[in-house]
Phi, psi and omega in degrees: 000131188274128180241133181259151171236145172226149175272121186252132176279116179292134182301136175073010174230155176263358183277140179262131179243122183281124182243134173287125181237194192286170179298163181275176182297330185299343183275358185297340182273000188292168183295137183299141179215094186287352176264006180297156180252140178234159171257110176278120180258333175208160169215144181220144181290339186255131173293324175295315179294319176302318182289321175301317185292315182298322182298321180297319176291319182300333182285348179234341178231127171290168178075016181275128180229159174235140179218152171280134175237185182303145179075020178068035178254157179240121192252148172250129190227161170243143174148194002271170180222166167280169183302311185289325177291327181287325176299309180300313182291328175298314178297312180297315183289324177296313183300325183275350175082013180289323178239162178304152183292338185258022172293153185213170186265140169228163180260157178304330185285349174274355180260138181251229184294137179273132175249350179211133352295157185290135177077009185243138172255088180297336187290351180273357187285147176263127179295147174296150182295322178204163179275131181289166178263154183294341177298334183251003187243142176289156183237149173230149184261141171214150176276126184273145172287179178304153177306131178308143175298161175300142193282151163253099192262155180302121179300136180249357178214154170283171178297319175298320177291328170296326175294319185288316182289332182291320176304339182275354184288140173287172181293316182296325180288326175296319182293323180294321180290326175294321178296321175295320181290328175291321174298325177288350179095013183247357181224137186229002183268193185286153178267096186234355181077355177269122182272081175269199183298325179294319180289318177300315179302320186282329173295318179291324177295318178299315180299317182291323178295327181266003179084018173267176174283124183283077186274346189075004177228118186276139172286167180303319180293321179288330174294324178292322183288319177302309180302322183296320183299317184279327181296321183297327177287316175308314183297326176284349177262326175071044181295130184213149177297146186220126175243113180258096182290337179285328183264344179075034184228141168240129187200151172280134180232150180274082192285358173274348183252325185232154174235150173299135183245304185190165166261141175208092193313135003264031185242151165247122187261136177233120186266163181295149172258341189249010184076009179274183180276000186294148183197146173231137173233123174264139186249127179210118180205129176295139180163195189233198179297321179297319179298320181300306181295322176300315183294323175303325175282318187290319179299340179280353178265002189259149180302323183292351180240084184300159184293322181282118184152153180288151176229142179216118175240135180243185184292330188230011178193162176211159179228137171233125175242147174195151183213150170222196181295348187241320185228162171237132184236143179224125176241134171227135178213151185211162176266116185206139180054034176077014182222167167257119180230143182182200178204160166238128176250120173248126186225151181289142180297149179086011180233045195293327181290314181292320183293316184297319180296315177300313183296313181299321181291321177299313178298319184283329187271339183300129178203152176278137179265025181114206188277351182296134170223162176304134179292149188297335179257013184298126176072000187286334180297324184265358185291148175283123180274120184207126177301338184265008179241149176232104184050043175095348184251134182294128182280136177285126181246146177299156176293318175216154176224132182230191184239161177205177178211154180290138178240352169207181189281349182273351181095017177292142191234137167252144180204181181279152176297327177300329186292335185241012179289130180064028185272135170283327181213147179233121177249157182238121183053022180060025188238324187207164179259162182219156177239155176281120179271325184204154172217152170228100186294326183298310177290336186076040181248147169220140179252122179250140176248130178289146180278359179220150182299138183232157178225091184292145177289331182207143182237144178298135173245113187280135179287133183254342177268167181278125178291162187272131174302134177085358178287157183292148173220165177222138177244126176256143181178164173276073187314318189257021170061036174098355178294331170264149188284350181218165179288156173259155176245125183248135182255144179196203181228157176276113182273327183197152177266020177208163172292178177291340178261011178084012180300119185285347182270359183251151165240131179267127185248152172249093187205145173266122177230177176233164185308320182300338184284338186302144187089350181276168180285148170251115181252151178271184190291351178257359178095358173290138179281116178259001176163188178231132184295127173264155175294152180288135181261101186265008185288341185287340187080003178265135182256116181266155174309149183297336183268008181259117177228162179233143178234145170282128190291159187304317180300322180290318185291315179298318176306309182302316181296310180304320184292344184240026171087008178250126178265109182282147170290142183229154174207146178246011183288147173237045185292183175224137179239158173295141181300334178293319180286325177301316174298321178292320180296310183304311187300316183296332184256352177269141183229162181261122182254111187247137184253124175246119184260000000 
């Protein structure tokens, strides 16, 4: 028996999926089989409308037939199949979106006169014993027409009959129906199993959206269709109960999507199974409210909790939500049984229905198993040690980090223009944010204003007299871009009072620095600020010795500040300080300026 395959374009996707379909027209002369199974995908009260729809389906799927059925309705069906093949085909086609989600199975004896294909009696076809696999069948490519509209399906019960069958539902079944309506986007009230006005309105809205009469009472077939929509997604997620006796947590997890990976206190890690960004982290740590609040702060520094999203902290629990272009993250934790327990769900962006279903199940099922919590050293022996990781989770880092320094008692900061170019957000010392108040691109300067009041321990005092050639200098900066908790001080000498091309506003220094130092203050031997370290200019194509650096002189920086409303402190002293004291002074005035793009 020859079986055709056709490549069907799934709506909204460029991917072609090869689908095993029904027998060819040549099989119409086969032995009659009134018990053959068909997949009914639509039904219409008008023959004209049914013919229009069946032509659309026939253009994309082989084996499409049209029959008159009871009540002067005209059904569009696929088949025939054996029972097993029909069950498999129905699930596959629903899951891939080729047929409406409320399609169902009928037998040949339920079908009457055939109207499509013209002149063919398809009810006499013998169903294939099984569906062949795409590996052994030829394929042809065809461009699919627009996705079929949602169906107007043959009603299977009167309103009164639907009421009677609905009354037989258990409370759990009624709650499941509410969950299915909620998943479909029609119900937003509580899941209580009570079919009040809200539930009735949601049922009517679902019926209207699917082309049924909006009675507000679902028939048995309609209830099955609602449940099938949700069940298809549930099957792809594989939600199952999970008890972690080490962490003392019981929760439902999407086990078709994630697998347990490892413990790394205070977390239990679950990694993705399908290569997506999906991830689950269980949180379990002995402690008190201080522990809870500490985790609240720490988790917000991790990559799995994007910055954009609401945060809410109460006395005994907190919620963190965050999203970026790739993921959506939801964290919930609470103080229970003398421990902090909770979870983080990370899900790929653009898969909101599945994510919401998983999140709801996790929130509803989450519970503590008592006082047991993950041991403080759980998994630490085998853990990968990395400064960018916190218990196996990546710490969020700024795109670039440079240096700056305080120029007045309100906390105004001067840094290089390059340090803040193109930043979505600017943070200072990883403690507070700042905004750009003024810039001078030609001079390479930027003035930052903190978004909260600050009280600097030290403020730059700019040298007004000319420094001596060959004198000692010190450069303060975050050489390693914040990996060390405080700035470093590099010592060198003043080589020239001008740039290599005679620029009078530059000072040439003999000192070794790193990119993170740029924007930091250059101090003389007495602690006066004689300039700001500039980034190296590699645009000329010339490679200078590593110890050749340039600083914008104190006069240029002070002039920029005065022009933008900041009165800089000044000094003409050429005193001398101990290098240790210079390092302490420089450290107090120098800040880490981080750019988040």
